[in-house]
N, C-alpha and C positions, 0 to 999 in steps of 0.2 A: 504494500500500500504506500508506504513512505520510503522512497529511495534516498539513500545518503548521497548527497551531491559531492563529487570529488573536486576539490579545489587544487589548483596548481600553485606551487610555491614559486614566487618570483625570484629571479636571479639575474645577475648582471651579464646580459648577453653580449655586451661590447668587450668586456675584459676577461670573461671566463669561457673555457672550452670544456664540454663534457668529455671525459676520458675514462676508459677501462684500463686498469693497471693489472697485469698478470705477472706472477712470479715464474721465472724460467724453471726453477728447481721443483717447486711444489705444485704449480699450476693454479694456486690460489688467485682469485680475481676479486678486485674491489673496483667500485665505480665512484667517481667524484668529479671535481672540477679543477682544471689547471688554469692558473692566472697567466694570461698572455704576456704581461709585463715582467713579473717576477719569477715565472716558471714554477711557482709554489703549487703543490698539489694538495687539495682539500678533500680528504676521504669522506664519503657519505655513507656507503653501505657495502657489505660483503655480498658477492654474487655467488650463490650456491647452485642455482639453476636458472633457466630462461625466464621463469616467472618473476624472479627478483629483478631482472633487468627490465622487464615490462612494467613492473611497479615503479621503478625509478623514472622511466620515460614518462609515464602517466603523471607521476607526482610533480615533475618539473616541466611538463609540457614540451618535451624535446621533440623536434621534428626532423632534425638532420641526423645523419649517420654518426654513431659514436666510434671514435678511433680507439685502437688498442695500443698500449705501450708495454714493453717488456723491461 
């Protein structure tokens, strides 16, 4: 009857890039934002499966492809 509306979290689209960081050794993946100016990475959440990545994309309203760094 009452659906929960999903709100997108606002983020600085001019200075931040969404990035997936993967470990070469363990394969662990985290997703977050990288600052274009300082190259500092801000970790948001651990990715255990594809649904976690979908949740991140919906939460932040990301429409472009997310690059992967190792």
